[in-house]
VEXMARLO-832687 format. One line per 3 residues: number of its first residue (from 0); for each residue x, y, z of N, C-alpha, C, CB. Coordinates in steps of 0.02 Angstrom, whole numbers, plus 50000, padded with zeros to 5 digits. Atoms other than C-alpha are relative to their C-alpha. Glycine has a CB too. Layout:
BEGIN
NUM> X,Y,Z,X,Y,Z,X,Y,Z,X,Y,Z  ...
END
This chain:
BEGIN
0> 49971,49922,49987,54591,55175,50949,50077,50001,49956,50014,50018,50100  49946,49976,50032,54722,55244,50824,50038,50055,50062,49972,50038,49925  49934,49954,49959,54881,55327,50937,50033,50021,49946,50057,49959,50053
3> 49970,49951,50050,54960,55460,50853,50068,49999,50019,49969,50075,50001  49949,49982,50001,55143,55453,50838,50028,50068,50041,50006,49997,49944  49978,49915,49953,55222,55597,50969,50094,50001,49973,49989,49988,50135
6> 49936,49989,49998,55379,55682,50907,50022,50068,50048,50020,50005,49928  49958,49954,49957,55509,55764,51022,50070,50048,49989,50018,49959,50045  49958,49957,50039,55607,55896,50979,50066,50020,50046,49956,50066,49976
9> 49926,50008,49959,55811,55889,51035,50020,50050,49987,50054,49946,49985  49975,49963,50014,55897,56052,51018,50048,49996,50019,49981,50037,50004  49932,49998,49978,56086,56050,51057,50002,50050,50028,50049,49997,49958
12> 49986,49957,49962,56167,56146,51186,50035,50063,49949,50043,49966,50057  49961,49960,50030,56249,56327,51136,50061,50002,50014,49981,50049,50003  49933,49996,49986,56407,56368,51161,50021,50030,50080,50028,50046,49941
15> 49997,49964,49940,56383,56469,51324,49956,49930,50025,49967,50090,50004  50050,50053,49958,56254,56331,51377,50048,49952,50026,49937,49956,49951  49969,50055,50004,56363,56184,51352,50064,50025,50070,50027,49984,49909
18> 49921,49977,49967,56525,56281,51439,49961,49980,50079,50036,50111,49985  50025,50020,49922,56395,56303,51601,49986,49951,50033,49956,50016,50014  50001,50066,49993,56338,56131,51598,50054,49964,50030,49990,49976,49946
21> 49943,50034,49994,56503,56079,51599,50041,50035,50068,50040,50006,49927  49975,49962,49941,56570,56203,51734,49956,49978,50080,49988,50088,49977  50051,50012,49945,56408,56161,51847,50018,49917,50023,49911,50012,49968
24> 49953,50066,49988,56466,55980,51842,50054,49981,50048,50031,49992,49950  49927,49995,49989,56641,56012,51877,49994,50022,50099,50041,50077,49933  50003,49971,49917,56572,56108,52042,49971,49958,50048,49956,50065,50010
27> 50012,50024,49949,56470,55996,52104,50036,49921,50018,49932,50005,49997  49944,50064,50001,56600,55847,52078,50042,50024,50061,50053,49990,49920  49962,50000,49926,56728,55939,52185,49965,50028,50055,50063,50040,50001
30> 50041,49978,49949,56588,55991,52311,50001,49939,50058,49926,50016,49968  49998,50046,49988,56557,55807,52326,50039,49983,50045,50002,49980,49961  49947,50010,49969,56736,55772,52377,50023,50022,50035,50030,49997,49982
33> 49972,49953,49947,56775,55920,52477,49978,49986,50077,49977,50074,49980  50023,50020,49945,56766,55887,52660,50033,50069,50030,50021,49923,50025  49951,49949,49937,56813,56010,52804,50052,49964,50040,49950,50035,50065
36> 49944,50026,49958,56976,55962,52893,49993,50017,50064,50065,50021,49981  50008,49975,49941,56989,55962,53064,50080,50047,50019,49978,49931,50050  49967,49933,50024,57081,56128,53124,50069,49980,50043,49954,50085,50025
39> 49945,50032,49970,57218,56033,53209,50022,49943,49950,49980,49972,50072  49966,50066,50043,57265,55918,53051,50050,50019,49974,49962,49966,49942  49932,49980,50005,57415,56017,53004,50045,50004,50053,50001,50054,49976
42> 49971,49987,49960,57567,56019,53121,50013,50067,50011,50039,49968,49996  49974,49932,49981,57596,56207,53117,49925,50018,50040,50028,50057,49924  50077,49983,49976,57404,56222,53173,49977,49939,50051,49941,50004,49926
45> 49983,50039,49916,57438,56089,53342,49933,50036,50051,50105,50035,50042  50020,49979,49949,57315,56098,53453,50034,50015,50072,49962,49967,50001  49967,50006,49931,57368,56172,53624,49964,49975,50050,50021,50057,50023
48> 50019,50000,49929,57332,56081,53779,50034,50012,50055,49982,49954,50012  49971,49979,49928,57377,56117,53961,49991,49964,50044,49980,50056,50027  50026,50026,49922,57392,56063,54129,50032,49931,50019,49911,49987,50004
51> 49975,50069,49983,57425,55894,54223,49961,49949,49967,49998,49987,50073  50072,50050,50053,57269,55804,54141,49976,50021,49976,49946,49965,50015  50050,49965,50040,57149,55810,54028,49966,49941,49934,50043,50076,49964
54> 50021,50041,50040,57043,55748,53899,49973,50032,49943,49961,49961,50030  50017,49969,50048,56999,55776,53718,49963,49960,49966,50045,50026,49970  50045,49998,50054,56859,55717,53627,49968,50006,49955,49989,50001,49995
57> 50005,49974,50071,56861,55739,53430,49997,49941,49961,50060,50046,49977  49995,50048,50056,56858,55662,53262,50056,50023,49971,49941,49995,49951  49946,49987,50037,56992,55649,53155,50001,49999,49903,50047,49947,50032
60> 50045,50003,50061,56856,55643,52986,50031,50057,49966,49916,50007,50011  49951,49964,50049,56941,55730,52833,50069,50019,50015,49972,50059,49982  49913,49993,49989,57115,55741,52927,50038,49962,49950,50029,49968,50076
63> 49945,50014,50060,57256,55724,52813,50075,49972,50011,50011,50067,49965  49911,50003,50012,57455,55664,52790,50000,50086,49976,50036,49927,49916  49956,49961,50026,57572,55816,52759,50051,49975,49972,50016,50036,50037
66> 49908,50018,50002,57741,55808,52661,50026,50000,50045,50048,50040,49969  49926,49993,49967,57879,55775,52743,49972,49956,50090,50033,50114,50005  50027,50005,49938,57752,55700,52894,50030,49907,50023,49903,50018,49991
69> 49993,50091,49982,57821,55528,52980,49969,49961,50006,50019,49976,50044  50057,50050,49985,57737,55384,52968,50013,49984,50069,49999,49932,49954  49996,50012,49934,57681,55371,53155,50028,49918,50030,49929,50018,50020
72> 50005,50079,49960,57742,55229,53263,50024,49934,49932,49892,49983,50034  49999,50031,50062,57805,55159,53086,49932,49969,49972,50049,49949,50007  50052,50018,50047,57633,55114,53035,49963,50052,49952,49952,49969,50039
75> 50025,49964,50059,57524,55166,52886,49940,50034,50036,49979,49949,49931  50076,49965,50001,57403,55309,52910,49978,50040,49963,49983,50031,50046  50028,49960,50061,57340,55461,52827,49956,50052,50012,49964,49959,49955
78> 50049,49949,49980,57231,55553,52938,50010,50019,50067,49931,49977,49993  49963,49983,49943,57327,55615,53083,49971,50086,50008,50093,49986,49986  50007,49940,49977,57297,55768,53196,50044,49997,50036,49946,50023,50024
81> 49944,49966,49968,57419,55872,53304,49984,50031,50072,50022,50056,49952  50020,49987,49911,57414,55905,53489,50096,50049,50005,49986,49881,50072  49938,49952,49978,57553,56036,53578,49995,49995,50080,49993,50091,49970
84> 49989,50021,49919,57598,56014,53778,50048,50033,50009,50012,49926,50024  49944,49974,49983,57708,56111,53862,49989,49951,50087,50002,50099,49990  49987,50040,49928,57772,55999,54037,49984,50056,50035,50080,49965,50021
87> 50000,49979,49946,57712,56096,54177,50042,50004,50079,49961,49983,49999  49957,50011,49961,57826,56001,54284,50030,49910,49964,49963,50012,50082  49972,50075,50019,57954,55841,54284,49956,49951,50014,50064,49979,50036
90> 50040,50044,49980,57886,55682,54278,49982,49944,49947,49947,50034,50022  50011,50058,50059,57827,55511,54190,49927,50022,49997,50015,49905,50020  50045,50010,50050,57689,55545,54068,49967,49977,49986,50004,49994,49971
93> 50016,50049,50047,57558,55456,54004,49945,50045,49976,49982,49922,50027  50055,49997,50071,57457,55488,53819,49979,49940,49981,50031,50030,49930  50050,50050,50019,57318,55387,53765,49945,50013,49964,49978,49973,50047
96> 50055,49994,50032,57187,55360,53653,49931,49957,50036,50020,49978,49931  50046,50043,49973,57077,55246,53769,49939,50018,50000,50012,49985,50055  50063,49956,49973,56907,55278,53758,49974,49998,49918,50019,50094,50046
99> 50032,50007,50060,56920,55271,53552,49969,49959,49960,50025,50011,49976  50044,50060,50063,56802,55220,53416,50029,49957,49917,49935,50053,49968  49982,50032,50055,56920,55195,53292,50081,49954,50046,50014,50070,49924
102> 49965,50042,49995,57081,55087,53264,50054,50066,50016,50002,49944,49941  49949,49940,50012,57220,55219,53320,50085,50002,50000,49982,50045,50052  49938,49989,50005,57398,55256,53297,50051,50073,50043,49998,50001,49927
105> 49956,49942,49960,57521,55384,53441,50060,49994,49986,50000,50002,50075  49920,49942,50005,57680,55495,53436,49994,50032,50028,50027,50042,49947  49989,49935,49987,57754,55601,53521,50083,50020,49992,49971,50013,50072
108> 49934,49988,50027,57911,55704,53464,50021,50040,50045,50008,50026,49932  49987,49900,49987,58005,55864,53516,50017,50012,49942,50068,50040,50058  49953,49979,50052,58090,55978,53399,49943,50049,49987,50032,49945,49936
111> 50064,49922,49997,57978,56154,53325,50004,49982,49936,50019,50102,50025  50012,49996,50070,57967,56099,53137,49986,49925,49979,50062,50034,49960  50027,50051,50023,57881,55967,53049,50074,49939,49968,49941,50034,49942
114> 49931,50042,50029,58050,55912,52959,50042,50005,50031,50031,50012,49943  49969,50004,49954,58130,55919,53099,49999,49938,50075,49988,50059,50009  50027,50049,49937,58042,55796,53223,50063,49965,50038,49947,49933,49967
117> 49951,50074,49963,58136,55689,53366,49955,49958,50014,50045,50008,50076  50051,50033,49985,58032,55546,53388,50017,49982,50079,49989,49940,49950  50005,49986,49929,58002,55520,53588,49971,49933,50019,49955,50067,50022
120> 50037,50072,49986,57883,55376,53608,49960,50007,49949,49960,49983,50072  50046,50030,50037,57766,55285,53486,49957,49942,50026,50031,49983,49948  50025,50076,50005,57641,55157,53486,49931,49994,49966,49993,49966,50075
123> 50076,50002,50046,57492,55082,53384,49951,49956,50056,50008,49946,49907  50044,50050,49954,57410,54944,53493,50011,50010,50085,50025,49917,49979  49960,49980,49947,57432,54978,53682,50005,49915,50031,49960,50068,50054
126> 49993,50079,49973,57415,54771,53732,49977,49974,49947,49959,49973,50068  50046,50049,50054,57379,54628,53622,49959,49942,50038,50054,49956,49941  50009,50043,49959,57309,54521,53765,49966,50029,50070,50062,49970,50006
129> 50054,49998,50064,57156,54560,53782,50017,50057,49942,49919,50019,50030  49968,49964,50039,57183,54654,53630,49958,50064,49971,50025,49955,49951  50011,49928,50004,57155,54833,53597,50005,50034,49945,50035,50029,50037
132> 49958,49955,50054,57162,54967,53455,50014,50051,50021,49972,50018,49940  49972,49951,49974,57190,55094,53578,50078,50007,49992,49980,49998,50061  49926,50002,50031,57371,55170,53575,50002,50036,50081,50031,50049,49908
135> 49990,49987,49927,57461,55210,53747,50082,50003,49999,49963,49935,50055  49922,50001,49967,57635,55286,53789,50007,50046,50069,50058,50033,49941  49976,49970,49927,57721,55318,53934,50077,50041,49994,50008,49928,50062
138> 49903,49964,50017,57898,55453,53925,49997,50038,50062,50022,50070,49914  49972,49967,49944,57982,55557,54062,49998,50068,49960,50076,49972,50029  49980,49935,50012,57957,55735,54028,50023,50068,50036,49963,50011,49976
141> 49956,49943,49981,58056,55895,54058,49963,50059,50010,50051,50013,49950  50043,49944,49971,57967,56053,54152,50032,50067,49951,50013,50011,50099  49988,49938,50051,57962,56178,54030,49998,49993,49926,50066,50027,50009
144> 50002,50041,50056,57973,56064,53872,49934,49994,49968,50024,49936,50017  50072,50033,50051,57841,56066,53724,50031,49946,49955,49959,50065,49938  50005,50080,50062,57798,55892,53640,49952,50033,49965,49966,49904,50032
147> 50049,50017,50059,57704,55879,53499,49992,49932,49997,50023,50021,49931  50006,50065,49996,57612,55733,53492,49928,49982,49961,50006,49979,50077  50035,49991,50040,57515,55658,53336,49939,49938,50002,50043,50010,49944
150> 50051,50064,50008,57357,55541,53335,49971,49983,49939,49942,50008,50040  50031,50041,50051,57311,55428,53184,49973,49953,49996,50024,49986,49969  50056,50060,50004,57197,55324,53117,50055,49936,49949,49906,50036,49944
153> 49956,50053,50034,57276,55158,53070,49965,49988,49923,50000,49923,50051  50007,50005,50070,57291,55133,52887,49945,50057,49961,49977,49922,49989  50030,49924,50003,57210,55324,52893,49913,49995,50002,50029,50042,49920
156> 50063,49975,49987,57046,55286,52961,49977,50053,50028,49976,49969,50024  50049,49925,49964,56916,55417,53030,49954,49971,50049,49942,50050,49938  50061,50000,49959,56812,55434,53150,50016,50032,50071,49971,49924,50007
159> 49976,49986,49928,56790,55467,53342,50061,49983,50037,49960,49976,50036  49940,50004,49952,56931,55479,53459,50010,50040,50050,50054,50005,49973  50013,49946,49932,56966,55515,53631,50098,49998,50026,49922,49949,50086
162> 49922,49972,49985,57147,55603,53670,50014,49998,50067,50015,50075,49978  49990,49980,49914,57216,55588,53856,50078,50008,50028,49965,49931,50051  49937,49969,49962,57340,55655,53959,50000,50010,50070,50014,50064,49978
165> 50012,50013,49934,57397,55625,54128,50063,49993,50030,49958,49943,50011  49942,50011,49980,57548,55615,54230,49982,49932,50065,50035,50080,50024  50010,50041,49951,57462,55512,54368,49915,49952,49965,49996,50055,50081
168> 50069,50043,50025,57310,55371,54295,49988,49957,50038,49999,49966,49936  50042,50049,49972,57188,55267,54401,50014,49930,49938,49910,50035,50008  49996,50063,50050,57202,55133,54250,49910,49979,49975,50044,49920,50051
171> 50067,50039,50028,57070,55016,54157,49987,49965,50034,49996,49966,49943  50006,50064,49964,56967,54908,54237,49959,49949,49963,49968,50011,50068  50045,50041,50049,56916,54749,54162,50034,49923,50039,50019,50018,49895
174> 49986,50078,49982,56923,54549,54196,50053,49959,49968,49941,49961,49988  49926,50048,50036,57061,54420,54179,49994,49956,49968,50047,49967,50038  50007,50036,50037,56991,54315,54078,49963,50015,49941,49984,49961,50027
177> 50002,49958,50049,56958,54337,53914,49983,49929,49943,50077,50054,49993  50012,50056,50047,56871,54225,53767,49933,50028,49951,49983,49923,50046  50063,49958,50064,56761,54276,53610,49951,49936,49995,50041,50026,49895
180> 50048,50032,50009,56605,54202,53610,49946,50020,49967,49988,49983,50045  50053,49956,50010,56476,54290,53505,50019,50065,50015,49946,49982,50036  49980,49946,49988,56442,54420,53584,50022,50025,50073,49959,50032,49975
183> 49990,49991,49926,56502,54392,53767,50090,50002,49962,49963,49922,50072  49932,50013,49991,56704,54423,53772,50043,49957,50056,50019,50055,50002  49962,50029,49936,56750,54347,53939,49953,49943,50015,50009,50057,50068
186> 50028,50045,49985,56701,54178,54000,50030,49961,50073,49998,49966,49940  49954,50055,49944,56746,54083,54185,49952,49967,50002,50030,50019,50079  50030,50067,50005,56692,53929,54190,50006,49957,50067,50035,49962,49941
189> 50003,50056,49960,56641,53820,54352,49953,49944,50004,50000,50019,50049  50043,50058,50021,56570,53658,54399,49960,50041,50054,50023,49909,50007  50053,49981,49960,56401,53660,54487,50031,49977,50087,49923,49955,49969
192> 49969,50050,49943,56493,53550,54638,50053,50038,50048,50041,49934,49961  49950,49969,49984,56604,53711,54660,49975,50053,50062,50030,50031,49936  50053,49948,49943,56471,53796,54768,50025,50017,50068,49927,49962,50020
195> 49969,49972,49937,56570,53777,54915,50053,50060,50020,50025,49951,50020  49952,49927,50005,56696,53896,54874,50004,50057,49956,50060,49987,49991  50045,49943,50045,56591,53996,54740,50059,50011,49932,49983,50093,50056
198> 49979,49985,50054,56640,54066,54585,50046,50057,50003,49951,50007,49963  49928,49944,49972,56805,54185,54604,49992,50043,49943,50097,49963,50006  49966,49938,50049,56787,54346,54475,50046,50022,50015,49970,50056,49988
201> 49932,49953,49985,56951,54429,54470,49974,50061,49949,50092,49958,49974  49991,49893,50038,56951,54634,54418,50036,50008,49995,49990,50070,50025  49929,49962,49989,57110,54703,54391,49987,50085,49939,50086,49928,49962
204> 49966,49920,50022,57171,54881,54332,50067,49999,49962,50019,50048,50070  49963,49992,50030,57292,54908,54208,50036,50062,49961,49983,49968,49982  49960,49940,50033,57402,55044,54123,50006,50067,50070,49944,50033,49917
207> 49998,49953,49944,57393,55148,54301,49969,49938,50064,49944,50082,49983  50034,50046,49932,57360,55091,54486,50005,50075,50046,50062,49912,50040  49979,49936,49983,57374,55275,54547,49911,50014,50045,50029,50057,49917
210> 50070,49976,49952,57237,55323,54702,49944,49955,50020,49961,50052,49964  50047,50031,49983,57099,55246,54778,49949,50000,49964,49987,50013,50047  50021,50000,50064,56988,55201,54665,49918,49941,49993,50076,49972,49954
213> 50070,50049,49995,56779,55103,54637,49989,49982,49955,49940,50020,50019  50034,50022,50057,56695,55005,54525,49936,49964,50019,50044,49956,49960  50077,50015,49991,56505,54965,54535,50006,49904,49950,49934,50087,49944
216> 50014,50082,50048,56473,54755,54475,49932,49982,50033,50071,49919,50019  50045,50032,49973,56316,54672,54476,49985,49937,49953,49947,50045,50012  50000,50055,50054,56257,54494,54399,49922,50005,49964,50017,49918,50039
219> 50045,50007,50025,56128,54468,54293,49978,49929,49947,50003,50056,49979  50024,50079,50026,56020,54306,54227,50017,49986,49935,49922,49985,50002  50013,50046,50076,56035,54199,54056,49982,49951,50016,50056,49983,49952
222> 50003,50057,49984,56018,54039,54060,49991,49984,50057,50039,49975,49983  49979,50006,49929,56080,54027,54245,49951,50040,50014,50072,50019,50026  50049,49957,49977,55962,54087,54337,50013,50026,50105,49919,49947,49978
225> 49984,49970,49935,55970,54189,54515,49942,49945,50038,49986,50099,50005  50040,50050,49961,55908,54061,54648,50029,49917,49972,49908,50017,49981  50010,50070,50014,55906,53886,54571,50092,49980,49993,49941,49988,49918
228> 49927,50020,50027,56092,53900,54499,50045,50024,50018,50014,50005,49945  49940,49936,49959,56176,54047,54581,49951,50050,50063,50038,50077,49918  50038,49959,49985,56151,54175,54687,50015,50085,49999,49986,49974,50054
231> 49976,49948,50025,56157,54336,54628,49999,50069,50047,49966,50006,49941  49965,49936,49966,56249,54496,54686,50010,50068,49978,50058,49986,50011  49989,49933,50018,56275,54676,54671,50041,50029,50052,49937,50036,49991
234> 49950,49960,49955,56416,54792,54759,50046,50024,49979,50025,49972,50043  49977,49924,50026,56543,54922,54747,50068,49952,50012,49980,50091,50052  49920,50000,49998,56753,54853,54722,50042,50044,50017,50024,49992,49952
237> 49976,49942,49969,56851,54956,54821,50095,49990,49983,49970,50000,50093  49942,50019,50007,57049,54965,54762,50046,50073,50035,50009,49976,49918  49938,49971,49979,57187,55039,54856,50029,50043,49968,50041,49963,50007
240> 49966,49975,50038,57307,55166,54799,50064,49923,49982,50024,50078,50037  49951,50035,50025,57433,55044,54698,49984,49906,50000,50065,50026,50045  50032,50075,50019,57314,54880,54696,49969,50003,49953,49957,49965,50042
243> 50015,50019,50075,57291,54797,54543,49944,49950,49999,50065,49968,49960  50058,50048,49996,57153,54667,54581,49978,50005,50049,50006,49938,49991  50065,50031,49940,56997,54617,54672,49967,49971,49977,49953,50039,50036
246> 50025,50050,50026,56901,54476,54685,49917,49996,50023,50046,49942,50020  50071,50020,49986,56703,54445,54671,49986,49922,50015,49957,50020,49937  50019,50073,49946,56639,54297,54778,49904,49985,49981,50014,50033,50119
249> 50096,50014,49999,56455,54215,54692,50011,49920,50014,49940,50020,49902  50009,50081,49965,56392,54060,54768,49958,49976,49950,49961,49991,50085  50041,50018,50032,56332,53943,54670,49968,49919,49998,50025,50022,49950
252> 50034,50064,49981,56208,53807,54678,49997,49924,49969,49942,50018,49999  49986,50090,50045,56221,53606,54649,49918,49990,49996,50053,49911,50062  50071,50005,50036,56046,53561,54551,49990,49913,50033,50005,50013,49891
255> 50022,50079,49971,56058,53393,54669,49995,49934,49940,49912,50008,50035  49991,50063,50038,56097,53264,54536,49936,50016,49932,49982,49920,50061  50038,49984,50055,55982,53335,54399,50064,50039,49942,49929,50053,50030
258> 49973,49969,50069,56052,53338,54205,49975,50049,49962,50003,49958,49958  50036,49947,50044,56067,53494,54138,50048,50016,49947,49978,50068,50040  49952,49975,50049,56154,53576,53987,50040,50071,50027,49957,50015,49930
261> 49968,49945,49967,56279,53716,54030,49966,50060,50010,50053,50015,49970  50053,49959,49981,56198,53873,54112,50033,50054,50005,49962,49985,50056  49958,49941,49995,56273,54053,54108,49967,50044,50024,50028,50023,49944
264> 50018,49932,49972,56260,54225,54197,50043,50038,49983,49992,50007,50066  49951,49976,50028,56338,54351,54153,49994,50068,50091,49984,50028,49894  49982,49940,49962,56432,54498,54275,50019,50054,49971,50045,49990,50038
267> 49991,49928,50025,56438,54688,54236,50031,50050,50044,49936,50028,49984  49983,49961,49952,56550,54816,54294,49966,50089,49954,50099,49983,50018  50015,49951,50005,56508,54993,54292,50006,50076,50057,49951,49977,49984
270> 49993,49938,49996,56521,55177,54347,50073,49989,50063,49919,50043,50022  49964,49990,49957,56694,55179,54402,50041,50064,49991,50032,49947,50007  49978,49942,49962,56781,55322,54507,50038,50018,50016,49988,50011,50034
273> 49964,50006,49931,56887,55399,54615,49972,49993,50060,50035,50050,50011  50017,49974,49934,56859,55418,54777,50005,50076,50027,50037,49965,50040  50031,49924,49991,56767,55571,54838,50075,50028,50039,49911,50006,50061
276> 49957,49958,49981,56934,55612,54949,50071,49998,49967,50001,49993,50064  49934,50018,50025,57063,55553,54826,50016,50068,49962,50002,49928,49951  49993,49925,50029,57170,55711,54735,49957,49996,49924,50095,50023,49989
279> 50016,49981,50092,57090,55787,54567,50056,49998,49954,49973,50080,49985  49944,49997,50027,57266,55784,54515,50010,49928,49961,50050,50018,50053  49980,50061,50000,57241,55596,54474,49952,49994,49949,50000,49957,50064
282> 50058,50020,50061,57149,55542,54291,49953,49937,50023,50042,49973,49922  50055,50044,49981,56983,55446,54337,50025,49939,49964,49924,50024,49979  49993,50057,50056,56990,55263,54299,49958,50006,49948,49987,49934,50023
285> 50050,49989,50062,56895,55212,54150,50008,49930,49982,50020,50062,49935  50017,50076,49995,56812,55034,54103,50016,49980,49909,49900,49986,50033  49978,50012,50040,56875,54936,53979,49930,49984,49945,50049,49955,50022
288> 50098,50002,50040,56745,54907,53801,50008,49939,50031,49970,50001,49890  50034,50069,49972,56710,54735,53872,50003,50012,50076,50046,49924,49977  50033,50003,49931,56633,54759,54029,49971,49956,50027,49963,50034,50008
291> 50043,50051,49962,56533,54616,54065,50035,49921,49976,49907,50011,49975  49980,50031,50038,56605,54458,54058,49929,49932,50036,50092,49996,50001  50061,50072,49993,56483,54256,54082,50054,49974,50033,49961,49946,49923
294> 49994,50055,49957,56500,54131,54195,49953,49940,49977,49985,50023,50071  50028,50037,50017,56467,53975,54132,49999,49944,50054,50020,49991,49944  49998,50078,49965,56407,53811,54251,50001,49944,49957,49938,49984,50043
297> 50006,50070,50008,56468,53643,54210,49951,49973,50033,50053,49968,50017  50033,50040,49989,56343,53525,54232,50041,49930,50012,49956,50006,49953  49971,50054,49987,56439,53365,54330,49934,49935,49984,50033,50010,50081
300> 50057,50061,50017,56269,53246,54289,50008,49986,49935,49920,50017,50011  50004,49999,50091,56308,53266,54093,50087,49992,49969,49961,50099,49967  49935,50024,50042,56467,53189,54004,50008,50060,49932,49984,49905,49965
303> 50006,49950,50064,56509,53327,53871,50018,49953,49942,50056,50071,50001  50012,50034,50067,56467,53288,53707,50066,50018,49964,49928,50028,49957  49939,49948,50050,56610,53391,53628,50029,50053,50037,49966,50044,49932
306> 49944,49940,49971,56748,53510,53692,49978,50062,49983,50076,49997,49970  50034,49950,50016,56661,53640,53601,49923,50037,50057,49982,49970,49929  50073,49980,49949,56485,53615,53731,50039,50010,50035,49935,49952,50028
309> 49992,50006,49918,56580,53608,53890,50075,50039,50007,50002,49904,50035  49922,49974,49966,56763,53696,53884,50011,50074,49977,50075,49949,49967  50000,49948,50012,56790,53866,53862,50084,50031,50008,49945,50025,50040
312> 49934,49956,49986,56993,53955,53835,50003,50035,50052,50015,50045,49954  49995,49934,49946,57026,54050,53964,50094,50024,50006,49963,49965,50098  49925,49957,49984,57190,54164,53975,49995,50030,50053,50025,50056,49953
315> 49995,49962,49933,57248,54244,54121,50072,50039,49991,49998,49945,50072  49963,49955,50025,57377,54377,54101,50018,50038,50086,49955,50048,49933
END
C-alpha cells in the first residue's frame, strides 16, 4: 500500500490578526496574575471593628504592602490587612491572631496617616515554648482613642487568619508537657509501678485567666489498653476565675511482672467554654492547636535498649 505525502499549508497571520493575537495573550497573562485584594488591604480602607470583644475570621490572600508602610514588629511581611478600633473605655486590651492557619505578625499603632503612625505594640510569635506562629499583644487603651491594627503574614504568607480583640480573655488551654514525636506533640511518661498515685496530667491556660471556665477531656486507647494497662476516663475540668491550672488523675495498672514494650494512650481536650453564669464581656477560652497528649507507660520489667525507646524530653513551664 502506498501512502501519499500530505501537504499542510501554513498561512502567515495578517497585520490585524497578529496584533489581536498579541493583545489576547497579554490579557490572559494579566488576568492570570490578577487577584482580588481584601477590602481592608490598604490603611485608608481599614475595617472598622467595635465593642469590648470580638473575632474576625478572614483571609489575607491577595493582600499587599503599601509604600511607606512600616515593617510590622520589624519582621518581613508583605501581605498586610488593616483594622480600626476606637476604645469604648479605659483598660488593658488584648489583640491576637490565636487560631490562625498562617504564620502572622501583629502590630498596633496610634496616628491618623500611614506615614505618621506611632508604634504602640507589636509581636511576631506569642510564645516560643511551646512554639506558636500566632501573635498576641496587650496594651493599655484610652476611652475614645482610635487605634489601627495591622495583621500581616510572616514573609508575606497568605491564607486564613483569625483576628481577636478583648479586654478580658479566658485564655488558651494546653497541656504542660511538650514533646515532638511524629503526630504526637505532648508526652507524659510514667512507670507502671506508679499506679498507686496514677498519671497526673496537668492542663493550664495561658494568655488570660478571666472568668470561670470549663473544658472536657477523654482518654483513648493506643498501644495501651483501657483495663489491662490503665483505667480510661472522661470528664470536665473547671477553672475558677484567675485559676491557671488543673489536674487529671488517671490510674495505671501494673502488669504483674510481664515484660512489655512501652505502651501509650492519649488524652484529648475539647469543648472549651465559659460557665453559663459567666459575664458575656469575657472572650471565651480556646484550645491550643495541640489538644492531645500522649501518656507513655514504661515497663519496669524491660531494661531500656536505648534512650530513644524509653525516654522523652519533657518541658515544663
